[in-house]
LUMVEXVO-624265 format. One record per residue: residue number from 1; residue in one letter; x negated, z negated, y negated of N, C-alpha, C in turn. Coordinates in steps of 0.02 Angstrom, whole numbers. Atoms other than C-alpha are relative to their C-alpha. Layout:
[NUM, A, [X, Z, Y], [X, Z, Y], [X, Z, Y]]
...
***
This chain:
[1, X, [-25, 18, 66], [-235, -1156, 1937], [1, 62, -44]]
[2, X, [-5, -63, 39], [-171, -1016, 1825], [-10, -14, -74]]
[3, X, [8, 0, 72], [-220, -985, 1646], [32, 63, -30]]
[4, X, [-31, -56, 33], [-124, -874, 1528], [-29, 6, -71]]
[5, X, [17, -12, 71], [-175, -792, 1364], [59, 34, -32]]
[6, X, [-59, -22, 36], [-37, -764, 1239], [-15, 12, -72]]
[7, X, [3, -11, 72], [-34, -685, 1069], [63, -26, -33]]
[8, X, [-56, 37, 28], [75, -796, 961], [13, 22, -73]]
[9, X, [-21, -20, 65], [172, -761, 801], [-8, 75, -11]]
[10, X, [1, -74, 4], [178, -576, 839], [38, 26, 60]]
[11, X, [-27, -33, -60], [267, -457, 955], [-42, 62, 17]]
[12, X, [47, -54, -12], [118, -340, 956], [-62, -26, 33]]
[13, X, [62, 21, -33], [-27, -358, 1078], [-59, 10, -46]]
[14, X, [62, 2, 39], [-196, -395, 996], [10, -17, -74]]
[15, X, [-14, 27, 68], [-110, -463, 839], [16, -74, 5]]
[16, X, [-18, 71, -2], [-59, -639, 792], [-60, -42, 19]]
[17, X, [52, 49, -18], [-156, -788, 859], [-1, -9, 75]]
[18, X, [4, 8, -72], [-217, -789, 1040], [-8, -74, 17]]
[19, X, [4, 69, -27], [-193, -953, 1135], [-5, 0, 75]]
[20, X, [1, 11, -72], [-235, -1010, 1309], [54, -49, 19]]
[21, X, [-50, 46, -26], [-100, -1096, 1410], [-16, -16, 74]]
[22, X, [15, 22, -68], [-137, -1198, 1567], [50, -54, 19]]
[23, X, [-50, 48, -24], [1, -1289, 1663], [-32, -38, 59]]
[24, X, [34, 44, -48], [-77, -1435, 1760], [48, -28, 50]]
[25, X, [-43, 35, -50], [-9, -1512, 1920], [23, -68, -26]]
[26, X, [-29, 64, 26], [102, -1665, 1888], [-45, -58, 19]]
[27, X, [42, 55, -22], [-16, -1777, 1987], [-75, 19, -7]]
[28, X, [69, -26, 10], [-177, -1708, 1912], [-49, -57, -10]]
[29, X, [54, 47, 14], [-340, -1800, 1912], [-56, 32, -40]]
[30, X, [49, -37, 39], [-427, -1676, 1800], [-20, -40, -60]]
[31, X, [26, 41, 53], [-540, -1761, 1675], [-6, 40, -64]]
[32, X, [1, -34, 65], [-550, -1723, 1489], [-59, 47, -7]]
[33, X, [58, -42, 6], [-723, -1651, 1506], [12, 71, 31]]
[34, X, [-18, -64, -30], [-654, -1515, 1620], [46, 40, -46]]
[35, X, [-45, -34, 45], [-514, -1475, 1498], [-40, 31, -58]]
[36, X, [40, -25, 54], [-643, -1458, 1360], [-41, 60, 21]]
[37, X, [39, -57, -25], [-750, -1343, 1468], [43, 61, 11]]
[38, X, [-45, -59, -7], [-599, -1234, 1509], [13, 31, -67]]
[39, X, [-12, -26, 65], [-561, -1219, 1325], [-62, 38, -27]]
[40, X, [63, -34, 21], [-743, -1174, 1290], [-6, 67, 36]]
[41, X, [4, -64, -38], [-735, -1042, 1429], [52, 51, -26]]
[42, X, [-50, -44, 29], [-574, -970, 1355], [-23, 25, -68]]
[43, X, [29, -20, 67], [-661, -968, 1184], [52, 27, -48]]
[44, X, [-53, -17, 49], [-499, -957, 1087], [6, -58, -49]]
[45, X, [-4, 54, 49], [-452, -1059, 935], [30, -62, 31]]
[46, X, [-27, 56, -37], [-346, -1170, 1050], [22, 21, 70]]
[47, X, [-30, -6, -66], [-303, -1188, 1233], [44, -60, 11]]
[48, X, [-50, 52, -10], [-147, -1288, 1275], [1, -20, 74]]
[49, X, [-5, 28, -66], [-135, -1401, 1429], [64, -39, 6]]
[50, X, [-68, 32, -8], [36, -1455, 1493], [5, -35, 68]]
[51, X, [-18, 36, -62], [91, -1584, 1621], [73, -21, -7]]
[52, X, [-72, 19, 2], [276, -1605, 1661], [9, -73, 19]]
[53, X, [-18, 69, -12], [339, -1785, 1653], [77, -7, -5]]
[54, X, [-72, -1, -3], [521, -1794, 1708], [26, 64, -33]]
[55, X, [-27, -60, 30], [612, -1675, 1590], [-37, 22, -64]]
[56, X, [40, -18, 58], [477, -1666, 1457], [-71, 19, 21]]
[57, X, [70, -20, -14], [298, -1607, 1443], [-48, -38, -45]]
[58, X, [55, 23, 40], [140, -1692, 1388], [-43, 60, -17]]
[59, X, [35, -59, 26], [47, -1566, 1283], [-61, -20, -38]]
[60, X, [63, 13, 38], [-134, -1569, 1224], [-30, 68, -15]]
[61, X, [33, -61, 23], [-237, -1440, 1131], [-73, -13, -10]]
[62, X, [72, 4, 10], [-424, -1408, 1135], [-25, 66, -30]]
[63, X, [40, -56, 23], [-531, -1293, 1030], [-61, 5, 47]]
[64, X, [61, 0, -41], [-695, -1238, 1110], [-45, -60, -13]]
[65, X, [43, 56, 18], [-772, -1392, 1025], [31, -69, 9]]
[66, X, [-31, 67, 1], [-645, -1534, 1015], [75, 5, 17]]
[67, X, [-72, 5, -5], [-471, -1594, 1055], [30, -11, -71]]
[68, X, [-29, 5, 67], [-355, -1577, 904], [67, -35, 3]]
[69, X, [-62, 41, 3], [-203, -1676, 846], [63, 44, -3]]
[70, X, [-60, -39, 13], [-87, -1530, 807], [-17, 74, 0]]
[71, X, [11, -72, -2], [-75, -1346, 847], [68, 35, 11]]
[72, X, [-63, -33, -2], [73, -1234, 814], [3, 60, 46]]
[73, X, [-4, -63, -37], [30, -1066, 890], [-7, -10, 75]]
[74, X, [5, 12, -73], [-23, -1141, 1059], [62, -37, 26]]
[75, X, [-64, 29, -21], [140, -1239, 1063], [52, 56, 10]]
[76, X, [-42, -57, -7], [235, -1077, 1035], [-17, 39, 64]]
[77, X, [24, -36, -60], [129, -994, 1170], [21, -38, 65]]
[78, X, [-19, 42, -57], [166, -1139, 1290], [74, 10, 16]]
[79, X, [-70, -8, -12], [354, -1124, 1267], [13, 70, 29]]
[80, X, [-8, -70, -22], [343, -935, 1289], [-15, 6, 75]]
[81, X, [20, -3, -70], [253, -954, 1457], [50, -37, 45]]
[82, X, [-48, 37, -43], [371, -1090, 1525], [63, 39, 12]]
[83, X, [-59, -42, -8], [517, -974, 1495], [-14, 64, 38]]
[84, X, [14, -67, -29], [433, -812, 1546], [-11, -5, 74]]
[85, X, [15, 3, -71], [372, -872, 1715], [55, -37, 39]]
[86, X, [-58, 28, -32], [538, -959, 1751], [-4, -75, 17]]
[87, X, [5, 71, -12], [481, -1141, 1752], [56, -36, -36]]
[88, X, [-54, 29, 36], [617, -1180, 1625], [52, 54, -16]]
[89, X, [-53, -48, 17], [787, -1100, 1589], [-7, 22, -73]]
[90, X, [5, -29, 64], [788, -984, 1440], [46, -34, -50]]
[91, X, [-48, 36, 43], [934, -1087, 1370], [-18, -73, -13]]
[92, X, [18, 71, 6], [842, -1253, 1380], [-39, -13, -65]]
[93, X, [45, 22, 55], [766, -1348, 1234], [-58, -37, 31]]
[94, X, [61, 32, -28], [588, -1398, 1274], [-24, -56, -45]]
[95, X, [26, 58, 37], [517, -1567, 1223], [-73, -9, 19]]
[96, X, [72, 9, -11], [329, -1585, 1203], [-21, -66, -32]]
[97, X, [27, 64, 25], [249, -1757, 1185], [-74, 12, -16]]
[98, X, [66, -17, 26], [90, -1740, 1081], [-28, -55, -43]]
[99, X, [30, 48, 49], [-30, -1834, 967], [38, 0, -65]]
[100, X, [-38, -3, 62], [84, -1778, 825], [73, -15, 12]]
[101, X, [-68, 18, -13], [241, -1846, 904], [37, 53, 42]]
[102, X, [-39, -47, -40], [383, -1752, 989], [10, 66, -38]]
[103, X, [-10, -66, 27], [386, -1565, 955], [50, 35, 44]]
[104, X, [-56, -31, -36], [537, -1461, 1006], [-7, 76, -5]]
[105, X, [-1, -72, 0], [556, -1278, 1054], [64, 24, 33]]
[106, X, [-58, -33, -32], [708, -1169, 1090], [2, 73, -21]]
[107, X, [-8, -71, 15], [756, -986, 1092], [57, 11, -51]]
[108, X, [-51, -20, 51], [849, -918, 940], [-1, 76, -2]]
[109, X, [-3, -75, -7], [899, -736, 975], [-64, 24, 31]]
[110, X, [61, -29, -32], [734, -643, 1004], [-61, -42, -19]]
[111, X, [58, 39, 22], [623, -779, 928], [-2, -68, 31]]
[112, X, [8, 69, -19], [554, -948, 977], [1, -43, -63]]
[113, X, [-3, 45, 58], [599, -1088, 857], [-34, -66, 17]]
[114, X, [36, 62, -7], [482, -1236, 840], [28, -49, -50]]
[115, X, [-23, 53, 44], [541, -1400, 767], [-57, -50, -9]]
[116, X, [61, 36, 13], [393, -1487, 684], [12, -52, -56]]
[117, X, [-1, 45, 59], [363, -1635, 565], [-27, 36, -60]]
[118, X, [32, -26, 61], [316, -1600, 385], [-51, -48, -24]]
[119, X, [52, 42, 32], [162, -1662, 294], [-7, 25, -71]]
[120, X, [6, -16, 70], [137, -1667, 108], [-66, -24, -26]]
[121, X, [64, 17, 31], [-20, -1670, 3], [11, -30, -68]]
[122, X, [1, 24, 69], [-58, -1762, -158], [-49, 42, -40]]
[123, X, [45, -37, 41], [-136, -1668, -301], [-63, -40, -11]]
[124, X, [64, 32, 9], [-322, -1707, -315], [-41, 45, -48]]
[125, X, [45, -39, 44], [-462, -1651, -430], [-31, 57, 39]]
[126, X, [31, -58, -31], [-526, -1478, -394], [-72, -14, 20]]
[127, X, [66, 15, -28], [-681, -1486, -286], [-44, 60, -8]]
[128, X, [43, -56, 15], [-821, -1376, -351], [-36, 28, 60]]
[129, X, [35, -22, -59], [-911, -1368, -185], [46, 42, 44]]
[130, X, [-47, -40, -39], [-755, -1305, -97], [12, 67, -37]]
[131, X, [-13, -61, 38], [-721, -1181, -237], [-57, 51, 6]]
[132, X, [59, -43, -5], [-899, -1113, -229], [-6, 28, 71]]
[133, X, [4, -22, -70], [-896, -1106, -39], [49, 56, 17]]
[134, X, [-52, -51, -15], [-736, -1004, -39], [2, 56, -53]]
[135, X, [0, -50, 53], [-769, -908, -201], [65, 7, -34]]
[136, X, [-68, -1, 28], [-604, -958, -280], [4, -39, -65]]
[137, X, [-19, 39, 59], [-530, -1025, -442], [70, -26, 11]]
[138, X, [-68, 25, -18], [-384, -1137, -387], [43, -13, -61]]
[139, X, [-48, 25, 49], [-226, -1168, -486], [32, -64, 22]]
[140, X, [-25, 65, -25], [-183, -1316, -374], [-47, -18, 58]]
[141, X, [35, 27, -58], [-285, -1425, -254], [35, -64, 21]]
[142, X, [-32, 59, -27], [-200, -1552, -142], [-35, -20, 66]]
[143, X, [32, 23, -61], [-260, -1660, 2], [39, -61, 27]]
[144, X, [-26, 62, -31], [-196, -1792, 125], [-56, -34, 40]]
[145, X, [59, 28, -34], [-373, -1838, 183], [-15, 37, 66]]
[146, X, [11, -38, -60], [-352, -1727, 337], [-11, 74, -16]]
[147, X, [0, -71, 15], [-327, -1557, 257], [4, 9, -77]]
[148, X, [-7, -25, 70], [-344, -1469, 90], [50, 56, -2]]
[149, X, [-44, -55, 15], [-203, -1360, 25], [-18, 23, -70]]
[150, X, [26, -27, 63], [-266, -1246, -113], [40, 63, -17]]
[151, X, [-36, -60, 23], [-160, -1123, -212], [-45, 40, -47]]
[152, X, [37, -44, 43], [-244, -974, -294], [52, 50, -30]]
[153, X, [-43, -39, 45], [-174, -843, -414], [36, 58, 38]]
[154, X, [-33, -58, -26], [-142, -688, -310], [-28, 23, 67]]
[155, X, [15, -22, -67], [-150, -597, -144], [-68, 37, 3]]
[156, X, [64, -35, 0], [-298, -487, -192], [-59, -50, 4]]
[157, X, [53, 50, -3], [-404, -642, -221], [-2, -34, 68]]
[158, X, [-1, 31, -68], [-346, -716, -55], [-35, 45, 50]]
[159, X, [33, -46, -46], [-402, -560, 38], [-77, 4, -10]]
[160, X, [73, -4, 16], [-573, -565, -48], [-39, -58, 25]]
[161, X, [37, 61, -21], [-617, -739, 16], [-46, 13, 58]]
[162, X, [50, -5, -52], [-777, -735, 117], [-40, -64, 2]]
[163, X, [27, 68, 7], [-822, -916, 149], [-73, -7, 20]]
[164, X, [65, 24, -24], [-993, -996, 161], [15, -58, 46]]
[165, X, [-24, 51, -46], [-952, -1093, 318], [-49, -57, 6]]
[166, X, [48, 55, -1], [-1113, -1193, 315], [13, -49, -55]]
[167, X, [-17, 44, 55], [-1066, -1261, 146], [64, -37, 13]]
[168, X, [-64, 33, -17], [-889, -1298, 205], [-12, -57, 50]]
[169, X, [16, 52, -49], [-961, -1397, 351], [-28, -62, -33]]
[170, X, [31, 56, 36], [-1055, -1507, 228], [54, -44, -31]]
[171, X, [-54, 38, 34], [-888, -1563, 152], [29, -52, 49]]
[172, X, [-22, 50, -49], [-844, -1655, 314], [53, 27, 48]]
[173, X, [-49, -19, -50], [-715, -1654, 451], [69, 10, -31]]
[174, X, [-64, -17, 32], [-572, -1569, 360], [10, 75, 11]]
[175, X, [-15, -72, -3], [-488, -1399, 355], [29, 22, -65]]
[176, X, [-19, -28, 66], [-439, -1283, 213], [54, 53, 7]]
[177, X, [-56, -47, 3], [-271, -1197, 187], [2, 30, -70]]
[178, X, [1, -34, 66], [-281, -1069, 46], [62, 44, 0]]
[179, X, [-63, -33, 3], [-117, -995, -12], [15, 30, -68]]
[180, X, [-21, -29, 65], [-36, -889, -147], [72, 23, 7]]
[181, X, [-67, -26, 1], [135, -833, -198], [-1, 75, 13]]
[182, X, [-6, -72, -16], [193, -663, -137], [40, 36, -55]]
[183, X, [-38, -46, 45], [245, -522, -255], [36, 52, 41]]
[184, X, [-33, -47, -46], [304, -425, -102], [67, -32, 21]]
[185, X, [-65, 29, -16], [493, -451, -75], [8, -16, 75]]
[186, X, [-5, 13, -72], [461, -456, 113], [-20, -72, 17]]
[187, X, [25, 67, -15], [372, -625, 103], [5, -43, -64]]
[188, X, [-1, 48, 56], [379, -782, -4], [-71, -25, -18]]
[189, X, [69, 20, 13], [197, -834, 15], [-46, 26, 54]]
[190, X, [54, -19, -46], [32, -790, 97], [-44, -59, 10]]
[191, X, [50, 53, -11], [-103, -899, 171], [-58, 25, 41]]
[192, X, [55, -5, -47], [-271, -909, 258], [-20, -70, 18]]
[193, X, [15, 66, -25], [-342, -1053, 358], [-71, -1, 29]]
[194, X, [71, 5, -20], [-522, -1108, 382], [-13, -71, 27]]
[195, X, [12, 64, -33], [-578, -1246, 501], [-67, -3, 36]]
[196, X, [67, -1, -34], [-766, -1237, 535], [-18, -65, 35]]
[197, X, [17, 64, -31], [-777, -1422, 575], [32, -10, 67]]
[198, X, [-32, 1, -66], [-660, -1393, 724], [-23, 56, 44]]
[199, X, [27, -56, -37], [-759, -1243, 782], [39, 64, -10]]
[200, X, [-41, -60, 16], [-636, -1117, 705], [-15, 21, -71]]
[201, X, [15, -19, 71], [-709, -1027, 556], [64, 24, -36]]
[202, X, [-65, -19, 28], [-545, -936, 520], [50, 7, 58]]
[203, X, [-54, -4, -50], [-387, -961, 622], [47, 59, -20]]
[204, X, [-41, -58, 17], [-282, -802, 633], [69, -16, -26]]
[205, X, [-67, 18, 23], [-108, -879, 618], [11, -74, 20]]
[206, X, [2, 72, -11], [-84, -1066, 602], [68, -34, -12]]
[207, X, [-67, 31, 4], [85, -1145, 643], [-4, -67, -34]]
[208, X, [4, 69, 27], [29, -1323, 600], [-11, 2, -75]]
[209, X, [9, -6, 73], [-25, -1267, 426], [66, 6, -37]]
[210, X, [-65, -9, 33], [155, -1223, 390], [40, -65, -5]]
[211, X, [-29, 67, 10], [203, -1405, 410], [-19, -27, -70]]
[212, X, [22, 15, 71], [109, -1421, 243], [26, 52, -47]]
[213, X, [-15, -54, 46], [142, -1251, 168], [74, 6, -17]]
[214, X, [-71, -9, 12], [330, -1247, 188], [28, -50, -49]]
[215, X, [-25, 46, 53], [370, -1409, 95], [-29, 13, -68]]
[216, X, [31, -16, 65], [246, -1357, -40], [36, 58, -35]]
[217, X, [-31, -59, 31], [323, -1185, -68], [76, -9, -10]]
[218, X, [-73, 12, 8], [503, -1243, -42], [14, -36, -65]]
[219, X, [-9, 36, 63], [484, -1364, -186], [-16, 45, -59]]
[220, X, [20, -41, 55], [393, -1238, -294], [47, 59, -14]]
[221, X, [-43, -58, 7], [509, -1092, -262], [74, -18, 0]]
[222, X, [-69, 24, -1], [666, -1199, -248], [44, 36, 50]]
[223, X, [-39, -29, -53], [721, -1126, -84], [-23, -32, 66]]
[224, X, [13, 34, -63], [731, -1195, 93], [-19, 48, 55]]
[225, X, [16, -51, -51], [715, -1034, 194], [-52, 48, -30]]
[226, X, [55, -41, 25], [553, -938, 173], [-31, 42, 55]]
[227, X, [37, -43, -48], [452, -802, 256], [-72, 4, -22]]
[228, X, [71, 0, 19], [264, -808, 262], [-40, 49, 43]]
[229, X, [48, -42, -36], [119, -698, 313], [-68, -30, -6]]
[230, X, [67, 25, 2], [-50, -764, 364], [-48, 61, 2]]
[231, X, [36, -61, 14], [-174, -635, 300], [-71, 0, 30]]
[232, X, [64, -7, -36], [-313, -645, 429], [-9, 72, 23]]
[233, X, [13, -67, -25], [-389, -492, 511], [55, 21, 49]]
[234, X, [-51, -14, -49], [-262, -503, 654], [69, -2, -32]]
[235, X, [-64, 7, 36], [-117, -560, 542], [58, -25, 43]]
[236, X, [-59, 23, -35], [47, -641, 588], [51, -25, -49]]
[237, X, [-53, 20, 47], [215, -686, 512], [45, -53, 32]]
[238, X, [-43, 54, -20], [332, -836, 521], [62, -2, -44]]
[239, X, [-59, 18, 37], [509, -870, 472], [1, -76, -2]]
[240, X, [8, 71, 10], [515, -1047, 401], [64, -28, -31]]
[241, X, [-58, 33, 30], [655, -1169, 360], [-12, -75, -6]]
[242, X, [6, 72, 12], [646, -1342, 283], [67, -31, 13]]
[243, X, [-64, 33, -13], [780, -1458, 352], [-3, -71, -24]]
[244, X, [-4, 61, 42], [838, -1619, 275], [-29, -63, 30]]
[245, X, [28, 61, -29], [772, -1744, 400], [-76, 2, 5]]
[246, X, [73, -4, 7], [593, -1705, 347], [-32, 34, 60]]
[247, X, [28, -42, -56], [565, -1575, 483], [-1, 71, -28]]
[248, X, [4, -70, 17], [521, -1392, 472], [11, 40, 64]]
[249, X, [-11, -47, -56], [581, -1250, 585], [-42, 60, -13]]
[250, X, [44, -61, 5], [458, -1110, 620], [23, 47, 55]]
[251, X, [-24, -48, -50], [515, -952, 708], [-49, 58, 5]]
[252, X, [45, -56, -11], [406, -819, 784], [5, 28, 70]]
[253, X, [0, -33, -65], [374, -707, 932], [-66, -14, 35]]
[254, X, [63, 8, -38], [244, -709, 1069], [1, 52, 54]]
[255, X, [6, -50, -54], [178, -587, 1200], [-58, -20, 43]]
[256, X, [55, 18, -49], [76, -622, 1357], [-48, 59, 7]]
[257, X, [53, -50, -5], [-89, -531, 1363], [-23, 7, 74]]
[258, X, [20, -2, -69], [-146, -579, 1538], [7, -72, 31]]
[259, X, [5, 64, -35], [-147, -715, 1671], [-56, 6, 51]]
[260, X, [56, 2, -48], [-292, -768, 1780], [9, -62, 44]]
[261, X, [1, 57, -44], [-315, -885, 1926], [-69, -30, -2]]
[262, X, [64, 34, 6], [-454, -1011, 1901], [-17, -35, 65]]
[263, X, [22, 33, -60], [-555, -1069, 2050], [-51, -54, -19]]
[264, X, [44, 58, 14], [-628, -1243, 2031], [-32, -20, 63]]
[265, X, [37, 15, -61], [-764, -1276, 2158], [-43, -62, -10]]
***
């Protein structure tokens, strides 16, 4: 059984967000506990597991600690591998069946385009514990009970965030997307993503977060096509487009770092 490591949302090795990709046999009897242990062994923010069913793929994602409902960068990495190793035609549209519904991927020029659902938050009262844990003064706080989306004033403050992850864990099983408007003409907005309750203190580049961030910024900036930069230590950029049927298109690059053969005894 082969495992691949891919840097997603970048065309530079050691940048973007690393993901594991594992393509399982169609008639697999592998149990969830083994998938979780493989993800723990890979020790990446997510490892993707794919099984082909007719012309589509069942896709699941595991952090080192838990299975998650939605992961963008590991979906992009999965599409990249399926095309790169020749399991699917470069001209094909890939369909992934996941906990978050059907996700689509296709090649657009030199980039991979993901077709994802959108999610929107409702404005809520600013949470002092979150603000203290992140060391921020928000100008907007929104939530959908699964995630917090928090806007702050500027890029300098975004870069300064040094979270108290133990305090964030006390808030419960949720994640935190912190974002700000860009004054750099190259980008429309910046973000960072923290998910200690899922075993990921800071995720380098988070495709799923843009299912929230794109509708938020599209409405605020009154534009449907945006470019974003996730300002983690590794960093990564996304081209984003809001489309009318309540979906978002995310475009990015990926590069394979290595492949290994796993021996299960």
